[in-house]
ROLUM-76123 format. One line per field, with one value per residue: residue number from 1; x, y, z of N, C-alpha, C, CB in turn. Coordinates in steps of 0.2 Angstrom, whole numbers, plus 5000, padded with zeros to 4 digits. Glycine has a CB too. Layout:
// residues N
num = (NUM:...) .
n.x = (X:...) .
n.y = (Y:...) .
n.z = (Z:...) .
ca.x = (X:...) .
ca.y = (Y:...) .
ca.z = (Z:...) .
c.x = (X:...) .
c.y = (Y:...) .
c.z = (Z:...) .
cb.x = (X:...) .
cb.y = (Y:...) .
cb.z = (Z:...) .
This chain:
// residues 156
num = (1:2:3:4:5:6:7:8:9:10:11:12:13:14:15:16:17:18:19:20:21:22:23:24:25:26:27:28:29:30:31:32:33:34:35:36:37:38:39:40:41:42:43:44:45:46:47:48:49:50:51:52:53:54:55:56:57:58:59:60:61:62:63:64:65:66:67:68:69:70:71:72:73:74:75:76:77:78:79:80:81:82:83:84:85:86:87:88:89:90:91:92:93:94:95:96:97:98:99:100:101:102:103:104:105:106:107:108:109:110:111:112:113:114:115:116:117:118:119:120:121:122:123:124:125:126:127:128:129:130:131:132:133:134:135:136:137:138:139:140:141:142:143:144:145:146:147:148:149:150:151:152:153:154:155:156) .
n.x = (4928:4943:4958:4975:4990:5001:5013:5027:5042:5054:5063:5055:5041:5040:5037:5040:5039:5025:5022:5026:5018:5003:4991:4995:4992:4987:4984:4985:4992:4996:4994:4997:4990:4978:4971:4976:4970:4958:4955:4957:4947:4935:4934:4942:4938:4933:4942:4946:4963:4979:4995:5009:5022:5038:5047:5057:5070:5082:5083:5067:5052:5038:5034:5025:5007:4994:4978:4964:4956:4949:4938:4940:4943:4944:4960:4968:4980:4984:4980:4988:5000:5012:5014:5022:5015:5007:4995:4992:4981:4971:4956:4947:4932:4930:4937:4953:4961:4962:4962:4965:4962:4975:4980:4993:4996:5003:5021:5028:5034:5046:5054:5048:5055:5055:5061:5061:5047:5046:5049:5039:5027:5013:5011:5012:5003:5001:5000:5010:5022:5022:5029:5033:5023:5019:5011:5008:4997:4988:4976:4975:4974:4963:4970:4984:4987:4985:4994:5007:5006:5008:5022:5028:5036:5045:5062:5072) .
n.y = (5047:5036:5037:5030:5021:5009:4997:4989:4979:4986:4979:4966:4970:4983:5000:5002:4989:4988:5000:4994:4984:4979:4990:4996:4991:4979:4966:4967:4956:4944:4949:4945:4947:4951:4963:4971:4964:4965:4978:4979:4970:4975:4990:4997:5005:5006:5018:5025:5033:5028:5029:5023:5013:5012:4999:4992:4996:5007:5024:5020:5025:5035:5035:5036:5037:5027:5020:5012:5000:4989:4982:4973:4955:4937:4932:4922:4917:4912:4897:4891:4880:4882:4896:4911:4915:4907:4898:4886:4883:4890:4890:4887:4887:4894:4907:4915:4926:4942:4953:4968:4976:4987:5003:5010:5027:5040:5044:5051:5069:5069:5057:5054:5053:5041:5046:5060:5063:5060:5071:5082:5090:5092:5078:5070:5061:5051:5035:5028:5035:5033:5024:5006:5003:4991:4988:4984:4990:5004:5016:5033:5050:5063:5076:5073:5066:5076:5086:5080:5079:5093:5095:5089:5097:5102:5103:5090) .
n.z = (4995:5001:5009:5007:5013:5005:5008:5000:4996:4987:4979:4978:4975:4967:4963:4950:4943:4944:4936:4924:4921:4910:4908:4918:4930:4944:4955:4973:4981:4993:5007:5023:5036:5048:5051:5041:5030:5033:5031:5017:5011:5018:5018:5009:4993:4976:4967:4978:4984:4985:4993:4986:4995:4997:5007:5018:5014:5009:5007:5016:5009:5003:4987:4975:4968:4969:4962:4969:4960:4959:4971:4986:4984:4985:4989:4979:4979:4989:4990:4982:4982:4976:4975:4983:4993:4998:5009:5019:5027:5023:5014:4999:5002:5013:5013:5019:5016:5007:4992:4984:4967:4961:4953:4943:4947:4946:4948:4963:4962:4969:4979:4995:5010:5025:5036:5035:5034:5048:5054:5053:5062:5057:5054:5065:5071:5061:5057:5051:5055:5068:5082:5082:5072:5061:5051:5034:5027:5028:5035:5029:5035:5027:5029:5032:5019:5009:5017:5014:5000:4997:5002:4992:4981:4988:4993:4999) .
ca.x = (4934:4946:4966:4978:4996:5003:5020:5030:5047:5054:5065:5049:5036:5041:5033:5043:5034:5018:5021:5028:5013:4997:4987:4999:4987:4989:4982:4988:4991:5002:4994:4994:4988:4971:4969:4976:4967:4950:4955:4956:4940:4929:4934:4944:4932:4936:4942:4952:4968:4984:5001:5014:5027:5044:5048:5063:5076:5087:5079:5062:5049:5032:5036:5019:5001:4990:4971:4959:4952:4943:4937:4941:4940:4947:4968:4970:4988:4984:4976:4992:5007:5018:5015:5026:5011:5003:4993:4989:4976:4966:4952:4943:4925:4930:4944:4956:4965:4958:4966:4962:4967:4977:4984:4998:4994:5009:5026:5029:5039:5052:5053:5049:5059:5052:5065:5059:5040:5044:5050:5033:5023:5008:5010:5013:4997:5000:5002:5017:5028:5022:5034:5030:5016:5023:5007:5008:4992:4986:4973:4979:4969:4963:4975:4989:4987:4986:5001:5012:5007:5011:5029:5031:5040:5051:5069:5072) .
ca.y = (5043:5036:5037:5024:5019:5002:4996:4985:4981:4988:4973:4961:4973:4991:5005:5000:4983:4991:5004:4990:4979:4982:4995:4998:4988:4972:4963:4967:4950:4942:4952:4940:4951:4951:4969:4973:4961:4967:4986:4978:4967:4978:4996:4999:5006:5009:5026:5027:5034:5025:5029:5018:5016:5007:4998:4987:4997:5014:5025:5019:5032:5037:5036:5037:5036:5022:5020:5006:4998:4983:4980:4966:4949:4931:4932:4915:4914:4908:4891:4888:4878:4884:4902:4913:4917:4900:4897:4880:4884:4893:4886:4892:4888:4899:4910:4919:4931:4946:4957:4973:4978:4995:5005:5016:5035:5043:5045:5058:5072:5066:5052:5056:5047:5041:5051:5066:5062:5060:5078:5086:5090:5089:5070:5066:5056:5047:5029:5027:5038:5030:5019:4999:5001:4988:4986:4984:4993:5009:5022:5041:5055:5067:5082:5070:5066:5084:5089:5075:5083:5099:5095:5086:5100:5104:5100:5087) .
ca.z = (4995:5007:5008:5011:5011:5005:5009:4997:4995:4979:4975:4977:4969:4967:4958:4943:4943:4943:4930:4918:4919:4906:4910:4924:4935:4947:4962:4978:4984:4999:5013:5028:5042:5048:5051:5034:5026:5033:5028:5009:5012:5019:5018:5001:4988:4970:4967:4984:4982:4989:4993:4987:4999:4997:5013:5019:5010:5011:5012:5014:5007:5000:4980:4971:4970:4966:4964:4968:4953:4960:4978:4990:4983:4988:4986:4976:4979:4997:4989:4977:4985:4972:4976:4988:4999:5001:5017:5019:5032:5020:5011:4995:5004:5018:5012:5024:5013:5001:4989:4980:4962:4960:4946:4945:4945:4945:4952:4965:4960:4972:4985:5003:5015:5031:5040:5033:5037:5055:5057:5052:5068:5055:5054:5071:5071:5057:5058:5047:5058:5076:5083:5081:5067:5056:5046:5027:5024:5033:5032:5029:5034:5022:5030:5031:5011:5008:5017:5009:4993:4998:5002:4986:4977:4992:4993:5005) .
c.x = (4938:4954:4969:4986:4996:5009:5021:5038:5049:5058:5060:5044:5036:5036:5034:5039:5028:5017:5021:5022:5006:4993:4989:4995:4989:4984:4987:4987:4997:5000:4991:4994:4981:4968:4970:4971:4959:4949:4953:4949:4935:4929:4936:4939:4936:4936:4947:4958:4974:4990:5007:5021:5032:5047:5055:5068:5078:5086:5071:5058:5044:5037:5031:5013:4997:4982:4969:4955:4947:4943:4938:4938:4947:4954:4969:4976:4988:4983:4982:4999:5013:5018:5018:5020:5006:5002:4989:4982:4970:4963:4948:4935:4925:4936:4946:4957:4962:4964:4961:4966:4969:4980:4989:4995:4998:5014:5025:5035:5047:5049:5053:5051:5055:5055:5063:5051:5039:5045:5046:5028:5015:5006:5011:5009:4996:5004:5009:5022:5028:5027:5029:5024:5020:5019:5009:5004:4990:4982:4977:4973:4970:4969:4981:4991:4988:4993:5006:5012:5009:5017:5032:5036:5045:5057:5070:5077) .
c.y = (5042:5036:5032:5024:5010:5001:4990:4984:4981:4982:4967:4964:4980:4995:5003:4994:4985:4995:4999:4986:4983:4985:4998:4996:4980:4972:4965:4961:4948:4945:4946:4943:4952:4958:4971:4970:4963:4975:4984:4976:4971:4986:5000:5000:5008:5016:5029:5028:5032:5029:5024:5018:5009:5005:4993:4989:5003:5019:5022:5025:5031:5037:5037:5035:5030:5024:5014:5005:4993:4981:4973:4960:4944:4931:4923:4913:4911:4900:4887:4885:4881:4892:4905:4914:4913:4900:4891:4879:4887:4889:4890:4892:4892:4902:4914:4926:4935:4949:4961:4974:4986:4996:5011:5023:5039:5043:5051:5062:5071:5060:5054:5051:5047:5046:5058:5068:5064:5067:5084:5085:5089:5082:5066:5061:5050:5041:5027:5029:5037:5024:5012:4998:4998:4986:4988:4989:4998:5013:5028:5046:5060:5073:5079:5070:5073:5087:5087:5078:5089:5100:5092:5089:5103:5100:5096:5089) .
c.z = (5000:5004:5011:5010:5012:5003:5004:4996:4988:4976:4974:4972:4971:4962:4951:4941:4941:4936:4923:4917:4914:4909:4918:4931:4937:4952:4967:4983:4991:5006:5018:5036:5043:5048:5045:5030:5026:5031:5020:5008:5012:5019:5011:4995:4981:4970:4974:4982:4988:4988:4991:4990:4998:5005:5013:5014:5012:5006:5011:5013:5003:4991:4974:4973:4965:4966:4965:4963:4954:4969:4981:4988:4985:4984:4985:4977:4986:4996:4986:4980:4981:4973:4983:4994:5001:5009:5016:5023:5029:5014:5006:4997:5008:5018:5019:5022:5008:4999:4985:4973:4962:4955:4948:4942:4942:4951:4956:4962:4963:4977:4992:5008:5021:5036:5040:5036:5044:5058:5055:5057:5064:5054:5060:5073:5066:5057:5056:5052:5066:5076:5084:5077:5062:5049:5039:5024:5030:5030:5033:5029:5029:5023:5029:5023:5009:5009:5014:5002:4993:4998:4996:4982:4982:4992:5000:5010) .
cb.x = (4937:4943:4970:4975:5001:4999:5023:5027:5050:5059:5071:5046:5027:5047:5035:5052:5034:5017:5027:5035:5009:4994:4980:4999:4979:4997:4980:4987:4992:5010:4989:4998:4992:4968:4971:4982:4969:4948:4963:4961:4938:4926:4939:4950:4927:4933:4933:4953:4968:4984:5002:5016:5025:5051:5042:5062:5074:5096:5079:5060:5054:5028:5039:5020:4999:4990:4966:4955:4958:4946:4929:4938:4938:4943:4974:4969:4994:4978:4969:4994:5009:5017:5010:5029:5008:5007:4989:4995:4979:4969:4946:4943:4922:4929:4944:4961:4969:4950:4971:4962:4964:4982:4978:5007:4992:5008:5031:5029:5036:5056:5059:5042:5067:5053:5072:5059:5037:5048:5058:5030:5024:5008:5015:5014:4990:5000:4997:5018:5026:5014:5040:5028:5012:5027:5002:5008:4985:4991:4967:4985:4968:4956:4974:4988:4979:4980:5004:5010:5002:5010:5032:5027:5037:5050:5075:5072) .
cb.y = (5045:5030:5044:5016:5023:4999:4994:4985:4976:4995:4971:4959:4969:4992:5014:4999:4979:4997:5009:4987:4976:4977:4992:5007:4989:4971:4956:4973:4945:4944:4959:4933:4958:4947:4973:4973:4956:4967:4991:4973:4962:4976:4998:4994:5012:5007:5029:5021:5042:5016:5030:5017:5018:5011:4994:4980:4997:5012:5031:5015:5036:5045:5031:5033:5044:5014:5023:5005:4996:4973:4982:4967:4949:4924:4938:4914:4920:4911:4892:4893:4870:4882:4904:4920:4925:4893:4903:4876:4889:4899:4882:4890:4882:4897:4915:4917:4928:4951:4954:4979:4977:4998:5009:5016:5038:5050:5045:5058:5077:5071:5047:5060:5050:5035:5050:5066:5055:5056:5080:5086:5099:5092:5066:5070:5060:5050:5024:5032:5046:5029:5021:4997:5007:4982:4989:4978:4987:5013:5024:5043:5059:5070:5087:5063:5063:5088:5089:5066:5083:5102:5093:5085:5106:5104:5106:5080) .
cb.z = (4990:5011:5010:5010:5017:5001:5017:4991:4999:4978:4979:4984:4969:4964:4960:4944:4949:4949:4931:4919:4926:4903:4910:4924:4931:4949:4963:4980:4979:4996:5012:5028:5043:5055:5055:5031:5027:5042:5029:5005:5018:5026:5025:4998:4991:4963:4967:4990:4980:4987:4999:4981:5006:4992:5017:5019:5003:5012:5013:5019:5003:5004:4979:4965:4970:4970:4958:4974:4948:4955:4979:4997:4975:4986:4993:4969:4978:5002:4985:4973:4986:4964:4974:4986:4998:4999:5020:5022:5038:5017:5016:4988:5007:5025:5006:5027:5011:5004:4985:4984:4954:4965:4939:4940:4949:4944:4948:4972:4961:4976:4985:5005:5016:5033:5037:5025:5037:5058:5056:5045:5072:5051:5049:5075:5070:5051:5055:5040:5056:5078:5089:5088:5062:5059:5048:5025:5022:5035:5035:5021:5040:5021:5036:5034:5008:5012:5024:5009:4989:5004:5008:4982:4973:4999:4992:5004) .
């Protein structure tokens, strides 16, 4: 099993949106970065655990846990001009973009903000806390995952 972090803006698609869906499951579409696409297409597997991270908000924070329920498949939203993430250069015969399905597992006991995460030496190598890392999907090391869960009960 692998561990991941996936970012989304809460007003676009937040954890509450995911929880409100049937089976608390949806496809994670709209990723238009090749490195993030490759992770979804080639590396994410059913059962992998994922931190749901609210970005572009105050404060940005890890808010919950999801699980990958379907491995990478073609992101059909790239082909539809009416979709927000339409890509006119993407072709169904040679697709560019992929997505996975994720299911809400649980909310964290508290939101853990980015500013707090940056203060822990145990997380100094985590991609999320490094300057300039803007990827919407990133791997999380097992020790980072475990540490974050260990501080879930702490008061900020």
